[in-house]
N, C-alpha and C positions, 0 to 999 in steps of 0.2 A: 264476340264472334272470333272464330278460330283464324289463325294465320292462313291456313290452307284455303278456307272459304273466301277470305278477302282477296287472296291472290287469284283464285279461280274466277271470281266475279270481275275483277279488274281486267284480267286477261281476256275474258269473253267480250268485254266492251272493246278492248284493243283490237281483237281479231276483226270485229265488224268495222271499226274505224280505219283499219289498215287498207280497206277497199277504197278509201277516199284519197284525194291528194294529201300528201304528208302533213302539211301545216293545218289543213282543215281537219284531218283526223286527230291530231294532237289537241287542237282546240275543242273539238267535239267530245273527245274523251273526258277532258277536264270539265267541260260544261255539263256533261251527263252526271259525273260524280258530284259536282257542286249542286246540281238541281235535284238529284234523286237519292243520294245517299244521306243517311242520318249523320249528324255531327260525330257521333262515336265511331261510325264506320270510316268516315274521312280521317279522323284522328288516328285510327289503327293503321290505315293505309299509309298515311304520312309518317307514322312511326317506323313502319317497315322501310319506306323510302329513305328515311334519315339514317337507317342502319343498314342491315343486310337486305338488299333488294333481290336476293336470289329467287329465281322462279318467276319474276315479273317480266313481262315482255318489254322490249326497249321503249315502245311508245308510252307505256305506263310511266316509266322512269322519266322520259322526256316531258311528260305532261305535269310533273310534280309542281313546278313553279306556278302553274295556273290553277292548282287546286287550293281552294280556300281553307285556311286553318281555322278550326272551330275556336271560339273564344274559351279562355280558361286554361 
């Protein structure tokens, strides 16, 4: 999946979660990604977060420690 698509999808979730209290939004964003994204999508997002997180909303960056890393 392209970098742009991963960023767009993560940012869409963040936009929704930003309507909630901050800590709840961060946890909700990570939970959504953990529950609904395929391991490859999570791996690609975490790869972006480990490097250049340009274009990602701050809440996506903040949720990174709560996103499960796929095995392997």
